[in-house]
OpenMM code with the backbone's topology and positions (N, CA, C; nanometers):
from openmm import Vec3, app, unit

residues = "MET THR LEU SER ASN GLU LEU TYR TRP LEU THR LEU THR LEU LEU MET THR SER LEU PHE TRP LEU PRO TYR ILE ILE ASN ARG MET ALA GLU GLN GLY VAL LEU SER ALA VAL TRP ASP PRO TYR GLY ARG THR ASP THR GLY LYS ASP TRP ALA SER ARG MET MET GLN ALA HIS GLN ASN SER VAL GLU ASN LEU VAL ILE PHE ALA PRO LEU VAL ILE MET VAL ASN SER MET GLY LEU ASN SER GLU ILE THR ALA THR ALA CYS MET VAL TYR PHE LEU VAL ARG MET ILE HIS TYR LEU ALA PHE THR PHE ALA VAL PRO VAL LEU ARG VAL VAL THR PHE ILE ILE GLY PHE GLY VAL GLN SER LEU LEU ALA VAL THR LEU LEU LYS GLY".split()
positions = [
    Vec3(0.0954, -0.1579, 0.0389),
    Vec3(-0.0288, -0.0260, 0.0043),
    Vec3(0.1053, 0.1547, -0.0308),
    Vec3(0.0813, 0.2095, -0.0943),
    Vec3(0.1713, 0.3193, -0.1092),
    Vec3(0.0622, 0.4364, -0.0889),
    Vec3(0.1306, 0.5744, -0.0795),
    Vec3(0.0417, 0.6901, -0.0326),
    Vec3(-0.0496, 0.7483, -0.2238),
    Vec3(-0.0720, 0.7919, -0.2432),
    Vec3(-0.1323, 0.9079, -0.3400),
    Vec3(-0.0418, 0.9840, -0.3627),
    Vec3(0.0045, 1.0679, -0.4611),
    Vec3(0.0885, 1.1885, -0.4983),
    Vec3(-0.0112, 1.2873, -0.3674),
    Vec3(-0.1120, 1.2750, -0.3775),
    Vec3(-0.2372, 1.3731, -0.2883),
    Vec3(-0.1660, 1.3834, -0.1594),
    Vec3(-0.1774, 1.2438, -0.1027),
    Vec3(-0.1794, 1.2176, 0.0137),
    Vec3(-0.0489, 1.2853, 0.0951),
    Vec3(0.0541, 1.1930, -0.0279),
    Vec3(0.2232, 1.2674, 0.0187),
    Vec3(0.2505, 1.4052, 0.0169),
    Vec3(0.1784, 1.4768, -0.0683),
    Vec3(0.1922, 1.5884, -0.0670),
    Vec3(0.1242, 1.6203, 0.0779),
    Vec3(0.0052, 1.6238, 0.1118),
    Vec3(-0.0659, 1.6290, 0.2313),
    Vec3(0.0058, 1.6001, 0.3642),
    Vec3(0.1038, 1.4868, 0.3456),
    Vec3(0.1827, 1.4735, 0.4148),
    Vec3(0.3075, 1.5559, 0.4682),
    Vec3(0.3876, 1.6097, 0.3732),
    Vec3(0.4837, 1.6804, 0.3772),
    Vec3(0.4358, 1.8427, 0.4034),
    Vec3(0.2852, 1.8697, 0.3585),
    Vec3(0.2461, 1.9619, 0.3850),
    Vec3(0.1939, 1.9989, 0.5715),
    Vec3(0.1624, 1.8720, 0.5883),
    Vec3(0.1465, 1.8844, 0.7726),
    Vec3(0.2396, 1.8607, 0.8461),
    Vec3(0.3952, 1.7790, 0.7625),
    Vec3(0.5445, 1.7656, 0.8355),
    Vec3(0.5601, 1.9794, 0.8579),
    Vec3(0.5531, 2.0145, 0.7141),
    Vec3(0.6105, 2.1526, 0.7211),
    Vec3(0.5582, 2.2369, 0.8468),
    Vec3(0.4019, 2.2252, 0.8091),
    Vec3(0.3167, 2.3263, 0.9061),
    Vec3(0.3715, 2.2976, 1.0729),
    Vec3(0.3269, 2.1725, 1.0619),
    Vec3(0.4092, 2.1202, 1.2348),
    Vec3(0.5260, 2.1924, 1.2724),
    Vec3(0.6308, 2.1823, 1.1984),
    Vec3(0.7604, 2.2681, 1.1933),
    Vec3(0.8221, 2.4215, 1.1914),
    Vec3(0.6569, 2.4868, 1.1767),
    Vec3(0.6676, 2.6592, 1.1368),
    Vec3(0.6949, 2.6727, 1.2714),
    Vec3(0.6701, 2.6554, 1.4074),
    Vec3(0.6530, 2.7144, 1.5247),
    Vec3(0.8354, 2.7012, 1.5837),
    Vec3(0.8687, 2.6266, 1.5339),
    Vec3(1.0126, 2.5981, 1.5636),
    Vec3(1.1473, 2.7747, 1.5944),
    Vec3(1.0989, 2.8253, 1.5049),
    Vec3(1.2345, 2.9391, 1.4975),
    Vec3(1.1664, 3.0310, 1.5980),
    Vec3(1.0347, 3.0578, 1.5864),
    Vec3(1.0086, 3.1536, 1.6931),
    Vec3(1.0615, 3.1247, 1.8427),
    Vec3(0.9944, 2.9939, 1.8748),
    Vec3(1.0285, 2.9681, 2.0149),
    Vec3(1.1519, 2.9683, 2.0239),
    Vec3(1.2505, 2.9432, 1.9585),
    Vec3(1.3780, 2.9546, 1.9655),
    Vec3(1.4239, 3.0737, 1.9677),
    Vec3(1.3758, 3.2056, 1.8962),
    Vec3(1.4097, 3.3587, 1.9370),
    Vec3(1.3627, 3.3552, 2.0829),
    Vec3(1.2445, 3.2947, 2.1424),
    Vec3(1.2219, 3.3338, 2.2467),
    Vec3(1.3154, 3.3184, 2.3688),
    Vec3(1.3493, 3.1653, 2.3447),
    Vec3(1.3973, 3.1259, 2.4477),
    Vec3(1.5575, 3.2121, 2.4229),
    Vec3(1.5787, 3.2443, 2.3066),
    Vec3(1.7302, 3.3284, 2.3246),
    Vec3(1.7227, 3.4336, 2.3562),
    Vec3(1.5880, 3.5343, 2.3551),
    Vec3(1.5689, 3.6854, 2.3999),
    Vec3(1.5483, 3.6479, 2.5000),
    Vec3(1.4690, 3.5510, 2.5827),
    Vec3(1.3901, 3.5818, 2.7360),
    Vec3(1.4665, 3.4378, 2.8061),
    Vec3(1.5697, 3.4020, 2.8044),
    Vec3(1.5989, 3.2697, 2.8413),
    Vec3(1.5111, 3.1209, 2.8027),
    Vec3(1.5613, 3.0015, 2.8820),
    Vec3(1.4951, 2.9136, 2.8363),
    Vec3(1.3296, 2.9111, 2.9079),
    Vec3(1.4053, 2.9294, 3.0679),
    Vec3(1.2788, 2.9011, 3.1889),
    Vec3(1.1590, 2.9931, 3.1645),
    Vec3(1.2125, 3.1496, 3.1177),
    Vec3(1.1315, 3.2569, 3.0843),
    Vec3(1.0316, 3.1934, 3.0074),
    Vec3(1.0901, 3.2021, 2.8819),
    Vec3(1.0107, 3.1606, 2.7468),
    Vec3(0.9203, 3.0329, 2.7501),
    Vec3(0.9464, 2.8794, 2.8267),
    Vec3(0.8719, 2.8151, 2.8810),
    Vec3(0.7814, 2.7866, 2.9903),
    Vec3(0.8032, 2.9325, 3.0794),
    Vec3(0.7186, 2.8796, 3.2192),
    Vec3(0.6384, 3.0316, 3.2433),
    Vec3(0.5641, 3.0445, 3.1329),
    Vec3(0.5001, 3.1820, 3.1106),
    Vec3(0.3621, 3.1349, 3.1546),
    Vec3(0.2845, 3.1642, 3.2788),
    Vec3(0.1873, 3.1056, 3.2773),
    Vec3(0.0388, 3.1709, 3.2138),
    Vec3(0.0526, 3.2833, 3.1240),
    Vec3(-0.0266, 3.3496, 3.0982),
    Vec3(0.0259, 3.3253, 2.9393),
    Vec3(0.0786, 3.3068, 2.8909),
    Vec3(0.1316, 3.2687, 2.7595),
    Vec3(0.0695, 3.3689, 2.6516),
    Vec3(0.1944, 3.4586, 2.6998),
    Vec3(0.2066, 3.5981, 2.6341),
    Vec3(0.2943, 3.5220, 2.4823),
    Vec3(0.2758, 3.5712, 2.3628),
    Vec3(0.3528, 3.5671, 2.2602),
    Vec3(0.4481, 3.6635, 2.1913),
    Vec3(0.4500, 3.7832, 2.2771),
    Vec3(0.5237, 3.8858, 2.2085),
    Vec3(0.6816, 3.8707, 2.2227),
    Vec3(0.7703, 3.8823, 2.1536),
    Vec3(0.8912, 3.8447, 2.1238),
    Vec3(1.0045, 3.9465, 2.1238),
    Vec3(0.9504, 4.0626, 2.0999),
    Vec3(1.0398, 4.1984, 2.0279),
    Vec3(1.0880, 4.2010, 1.9203),
    Vec3(1.1019, 4.1004, 1.8377),
    Vec3(1.1442, 4.0853, 1.7265),
    Vec3(1.0158, 4.0668, 1.6445),
    Vec3(1.0132, 4.2023, 1.4816),
    Vec3(0.9067, 4.1911, 1.4707),
    Vec3(0.8938, 4.0824, 1.3393),
    Vec3(1.0079, 4.0150, 1.2696),
    Vec3(1.0591, 3.8852, 1.1917),
    Vec3(0.9774, 3.7615, 1.2948),
    Vec3(0.9923, 3.7760, 1.4054),
    Vec3(0.9549, 3.6656, 1.4888),
    Vec3(0.7587, 3.6884, 1.5000),
    Vec3(0.7318, 3.7940, 1.5113),
    Vec3(0.6210, 3.7976, 1.5154),
    Vec3(0.5729, 3.7749, 1.4220),
    Vec3(0.5872, 3.8091, 1.2925),
    Vec3(0.5436, 3.7576, 1.1497),
    Vec3(0.5746, 3.6235, 1.1202),
    Vec3(0.6149, 3.5707, 1.1600),
    Vec3(0.6260, 3.4334, 1.1342),
    Vec3(0.5199, 3.3419, 1.2394),
    Vec3(0.5142, 3.3964, 1.3819),
    Vec3(0.4001, 3.3517, 1.4518),
    Vec3(0.2958, 3.3664, 1.3557),
    Vec3(0.2428, 3.4806, 1.3391),
    Vec3(0.0684, 3.4926, 1.2284),
    Vec3(0.1272, 3.3786, 1.1264),
    Vec3(0.2473, 3.3727, 1.0577),
    Vec3(0.2464, 3.2494, 0.8994),
    Vec3(0.2127, 3.1639, 0.9354),
    Vec3(0.2480, 3.1789, 1.0666),
    Vec3(0.2423, 2.9737, 1.1149),
    Vec3(0.0616, 2.9439, 1.1589),
    Vec3(0.0083, 3.0531, 1.2241),
    Vec3(-0.1320, 3.0280, 1.2727),
    Vec3(-0.2339, 3.0842, 1.1081),
    Vec3(-0.2164, 3.1485, 1.0057),
    Vec3(-0.2369, 3.1313, 0.9184),
    Vec3(-0.2638, 3.0151, 0.8638),
    Vec3(-0.1022, 2.8962, 0.8808),
    Vec3(-0.0627, 2.8038, 0.8096),
    Vec3(-0.1676, 2.6559, 0.8284),
    Vec3(-0.2152, 2.7232, 0.9700),
    Vec3(-0.2579, 2.5990, 1.0586),
    Vec3(-0.4314, 2.6552, 0.9718),
    Vec3(-0.4633, 2.7949, 1.0004),
    Vec3(-0.5990, 2.7994, 0.9300),
    Vec3(-0.6376, 2.7662, 0.8125),
    Vec3(-0.5516, 2.7919, 0.7871),
    Vec3(-0.6016, 2.7373, 0.5850),
    Vec3(-0.5542, 2.5929, 0.5776),
    Vec3(-0.4869, 2.4864, 0.6549),
    Vec3(-0.4424, 2.3668, 0.7239),
    Vec3(-0.5927, 2.2754, 0.6711),
    Vec3(-0.6339, 2.3212, 0.7755),
    Vec3(-0.7907, 2.2944, 0.8396),
    Vec3(-0.9013, 2.2916, 0.7062),
    Vec3(-0.8991, 2.3853, 0.5904),
    Vec3(-0.9534, 2.3486, 0.4897),
    Vec3(-0.9134, 2.2415, 0.3849),
    Vec3(-0.7626, 2.2617, 0.3697),
    Vec3(-0.6967, 2.1720, 0.2257),
    Vec3(-0.6634, 2.0373, 0.2726),
    Vec3(-0.6604, 2.0022, 0.3719),
    Vec3(-0.6304, 1.8838, 0.4624),
    Vec3(-0.7740, 1.7887, 0.4125),
    Vec3(-0.8882, 1.8209, 0.4878),
    Vec3(-1.0265, 1.7360, 0.4316),
    Vec3(-1.0564, 1.7071, 0.2526),
    Vec3(-0.9838, 1.8399, 0.2551),
    Vec3(-1.0438, 1.8309, 0.0359),
    Vec3(-1.0108, 1.7090, 0.0134),
    Vec3(-0.8327, 1.7417, 0.0183),
    Vec3(-0.7122, 1.6058, 0.0014),
    Vec3(-0.7902, 1.4452, 0.0498),
    Vec3(-0.8172, 1.4809, 0.1502),
    Vec3(-0.8921, 1.2882, 0.2020),
    Vec3(-0.9979, 1.3101, 0.1147),
    Vec3(-1.1082, 1.3952, 0.1239),
    Vec3(-1.1797, 1.3885, 0.0230),
    Vec3(-1.1900, 1.3209, -0.1336),
    Vec3(-1.1185, 1.4173, -0.1736),
    Vec3(-1.0424, 1.3710, -0.3069),
    Vec3(-0.9700, 1.2421, -0.3330),
    Vec3(-0.8844, 1.1775, -0.2269),
    Vec3(-0.8271, 1.0820, -0.2433),
    Vec3(-0.9447, 0.9645, -0.2334),
    Vec3(-1.0262, 0.9826, -0.0933),
    Vec3(-1.1248, 0.8429, -0.0459),
    Vec3(-1.2500, 0.8528, -0.1571),
    Vec3(-1.2773, 0.9327, -0.2644),
    Vec3(-1.3546, 0.9150, -0.3303),
    Vec3(-1.3060, 0.8802, -0.4686),
    Vec3(-1.1702, 0.8639, -0.4562),
    Vec3(-1.1161, 0.8076, -0.6154),
    Vec3(-1.1027, 0.9240, -0.7187),
    Vec3(-1.0753, 1.0447, -0.6695),
    Vec3(-1.0567, 1.1382, -0.7727),
    Vec3(-0.9625, 1.2104, -0.8198),
    Vec3(-0.8534, 1.1120, -0.7602),
    Vec3(-0.7056, 1.1751, -0.8059),
    Vec3(-0.6977, 1.1781, -0.9434),
    Vec3(-0.6108, 1.2837, -0.9988),
    Vec3(-0.5884, 1.2745, -1.1718),
    Vec3(-0.4329, 1.3586, -1.1170),
    Vec3(-0.3961, 1.4082, -1.2604),
    Vec3(-0.2877, 1.4670, -1.3091),
    Vec3(-0.2657, 1.6068, -1.2015),
    Vec3(-0.3917, 1.6533, -1.2438),
    Vec3(-0.4494, 1.8054, -1.1951),
    Vec3(-0.4217, 1.7966, -1.0476),
    Vec3(-0.4879, 1.7166, -0.9937),
    Vec3(-0.5325, 1.7478, -0.8185),
    Vec3(-0.3894, 1.7272, -0.7622),
    Vec3(-0.2943, 1.6078, -0.8035),
    Vec3(-0.1656, 1.5778, -0.8142),
    Vec3(-0.0479, 1.7087, -0.7939),
    Vec3(-0.0641, 1.7634, -0.9009),
    Vec3(0.0093, 1.8906, -0.9246),
    Vec3(-0.0391, 1.9807, -0.8665),
    Vec3(-0.1369, 2.0197, -0.7961),
    Vec3(-0.2949, 2.1125, -0.6815),
    Vec3(-0.1738, 2.0800, -0.5531),
    Vec3(-0.1791, 1.9511, -0.5134),
    Vec3(-0.1461, 1.9450, -0.3991),
    Vec3(0.0141, 1.9560, -0.4061),
    Vec3(0.1035, 1.9456, -0.4751),
    Vec3(0.2243, 1.9744, -0.4922),
    Vec3(0.2594, 2.1564, -0.5130),
    Vec3(0.1562, 2.2109, -0.5512),
    Vec3(0.1628, 2.3733, -0.5893),
    Vec3(0.1225, 2.4089, -0.4485),
    Vec3(0.0248, 2.3529, -0.3881),
    Vec3(-0.0082, 2.4251, -0.2627),
    Vec3(0.1173, 2.4194, -0.1549),
    Vec3(0.1839, 2.3028, -0.1711),
    Vec3(0.2962, 2.2686, -0.0235),
    Vec3(0.3887, 2.4000, -0.0656),
    Vec3(0.4234, 2.3924, -0.2033),
    Vec3(0.5474, 2.5132, -0.2246),
    Vec3(0.5024, 2.6351, -0.1825),
    Vec3(0.3689, 2.6858, -0.2138),
    Vec3(0.3247, 2.8263, -0.2272),
    Vec3(0.3053, 2.8497, -0.0487),
    Vec3(0.2683, 2.7249, -0.0027),
    Vec3(0.2607, 2.7774, 0.1653),
    Vec3(0.3711, 2.8099, 0.2565),
    Vec3(0.5122, 2.7194, 0.2002),
    Vec3(0.6287, 2.7280, 0.2488),
    Vec3(0.6576, 2.8914, 0.1699),
    Vec3(0.6345, 2.9376, 0.0346),
    Vec3(0.6956, 3.0628, 0.0138),
    Vec3(0.5759, 3.1471, 0.0967),
    Vec3(0.4616, 3.1353, 0.1283),
    Vec3(0.3940, 3.2308, 0.1990),
    Vec3(0.4605, 3.2873, 0.3267),
    Vec3(0.5001, 3.1598, 0.4186),
    Vec3(0.5686, 3.1236, 0.5116),
    Vec3(0.6707, 3.2526, 0.5661),
    Vec3(0.7726, 3.2035, 0.4409),
    Vec3(0.8536, 3.3091, 0.4230),
    Vec3(0.8587, 3.4389, 0.3705),
    Vec3(0.7263, 3.4572, 0.2786),
    Vec3(0.7220, 3.6038, 0.2465),
    Vec3(0.6117, 3.6859, 0.3445),
    Vec3(0.5855, 3.6130, 0.4528),
    Vec3(0.5389, 3.6502, 0.5460),
    Vec3(0.6651, 3.6957, 0.6755),
    Vec3(0.7440, 3.6155, 0.7079),
    Vec3(0.8420, 3.6324, 0.8080),
    Vec3(0.9111, 3.7702, 0.7486),
    Vec3(0.9565, 3.7858, 0.6071),
    Vec3(1.0263, 3.8598, 0.6163),
    Vec3(0.9793, 3.9842, 0.5029),
    Vec3(0.8564, 3.9790, 0.5324),
    Vec3(0.7282, 4.0888, 0.5060),
    Vec3(0.7656, 4.1493, 0.3578),
    Vec3(0.7142, 4.0452, 0.2521),
    Vec3(0.7168, 4.0448, 0.1306),
    Vec3(0.6230, 4.0692, 0.1108),
    Vec3(0.5188, 4.2069, 0.0836),
    Vec3(0.3797, 4.1740, 0.0652),
    Vec3(0.3385, 4.1600, -0.0463),
    Vec3(0.3432, 4.1910, -0.1505),
    Vec3(0.3240, 4.1253, -0.2737),
    Vec3(0.2692, 3.9870, -0.2855),
    Vec3(0.4447, 3.9238, -0.2717),
    Vec3(0.4287, 3.7970, -0.2773),
    Vec3(0.3541, 3.6948, -0.1587),
    Vec3(0.3622, 3.7553, -0.0658),
    Vec3(0.2902, 3.6815, 0.0390),
    Vec3(0.1141, 3.6722, 0.0437),
    Vec3(0.0641, 3.7820, -0.0705),
    Vec3(-0.0479, 3.7876, -0.1011),
    Vec3(-0.0570, 3.7142, -0.2234),
    Vec3(0.0197, 3.6862, -0.3007),
    Vec3(0.0507, 3.6157, -0.4429),
    Vec3(-0.0130, 3.4638, -0.4154),
    Vec3(0.0624, 3.4291, -0.3298),
    Vec3(0.0777, 3.2961, -0.2602),
    Vec3(-0.0346, 3.2171, -0.2114),
    Vec3(-0.0919, 3.3360, -0.0884),
    Vec3(-0.2247, 3.2854, -0.0539),
    Vec3(-0.3199, 3.2884, -0.0957),
    Vec3(-0.3407, 3.3659, -0.2298),
    Vec3(-0.4274, 3.3649, -0.3188),
    Vec3(-0.4588, 3.2217, -0.4153),
    Vec3(-0.2832, 3.1856, -0.4948),
    Vec3(-0.2641, 3.0772, -0.5445),
    Vec3(-0.3228, 2.9125, -0.4214),
    Vec3(-0.2954, 2.9481, -0.3250),
    Vec3(-0.3133, 2.7997, -0.1865),
    Vec3(-0.5050, 2.8464, -0.2091),
    Vec3(-0.5722, 2.9255, -0.2197),
    Vec3(-0.7317, 2.9409, -0.2150),
    Vec3(-0.7458, 2.8818, -0.3356),
    Vec3(-0.7001, 2.8938, -0.4446),
    Vec3(-0.6960, 2.8685, -0.5475),
    Vec3(-0.7047, 2.7216, -0.5696),
    Vec3(-0.5902, 2.6706, -0.5353),
    Vec3(-0.5576, 2.4861, -0.5036),
    Vec3(-0.6894, 2.4454, -0.4119),
    Vec3(-0.7422, 2.4919, -0.3370),
    Vec3(-0.8480, 2.4695, -0.2147),
    Vec3(-0.9413, 2.4653, -0.3346),
    Vec3(-0.9875, 2.5627, -0.3883),
    Vec3(-1.0927, 2.5945, -0.4796),
    Vec3(-1.1069, 2.4561, -0.5511),
    Vec3(-0.9785, 2.4774, -0.6335),
    Vec3(-0.9797, 2.3523, -0.7423),
    Vec3(-1.0458, 2.2261, -0.7325),
    Vec3(-0.9705, 2.1762, -0.5691),
    Vec3(-1.0279, 2.0882, -0.4881),
    Vec3(-1.1780, 2.0514, -0.4647),
    Vec3(-1.2344, 2.1548, -0.4375),
    Vec3(-1.3682, 2.1502, -0.3722),
    Vec3(-1.4480, 2.1468, -0.5400),
    Vec3(-1.4424, 2.2068, -0.6724),
    Vec3(-1.5042, 2.2411, -0.7637),
    Vec3(-1.4303, 2.0435, -0.7460),
    Vec3(-1.3559, 1.9526, -0.7871),
    Vec3(-1.3471, 1.8437, -0.8127),
    Vec3(-1.4097, 1.7650, -0.7526),
    Vec3(-1.4759, 1.7683, -0.6154),
    Vec3(-1.5359, 1.6890, -0.5926),
    Vec3(-1.6855, 1.7193, -0.6009),
    Vec3(-1.7208, 1.8097, -0.6045),
    Vec3(-1.8451, 1.8448, -0.6518),
    Vec3(-1.9064, 1.7969, -0.7852),
    Vec3(-1.8254, 1.8317, -0.8730),
    Vec3(-1.8230, 1.7541, -1.0110),
    Vec3(-1.8044, 1.5395, -1.0075),
    Vec3(-1.7433, 1.5170, -0.9046),
    Vec3(-1.7408, 1.4127, -0.8706),
    Vec3(-1.8054, 1.2768, -0.9683),
] * unit.nanometer
topology = app.Topology()
chain = topology.addChain("A")
for resn in residues:
    res = topology.addResidue(resn, chain)
    for name in ("N", "CA", "C"):
        topology.addAtom(name, app.Element.getBySymbol(name[0]), res)
């Protein structure tokens, strides 16, 4: 049993998104010390660095969009609607979410918006594929 191309790219997207938090927590530990960063009963997220705050926002945005993307991929796969188009769309989604994260972090506004729109386009394509089913 092997993963379909769609599930392969979904798995990579899940893994990538699950690692997006690491740089900004490492930054917090470097700024505040390990104990202060992990022993915060109020869950404050201020970092003192603009890039780290943007990175945290990018991570949150990735998670919010993953909630839409993942079920669409799973439904396409479970309905047997896999195609070269859906596989390519899932690969594009992975790539644009990575670029979006970097563009958000380094404050590249046009690229950030374009990659977000492309990601939304992929989600729409998968939804239309399901509706046409």
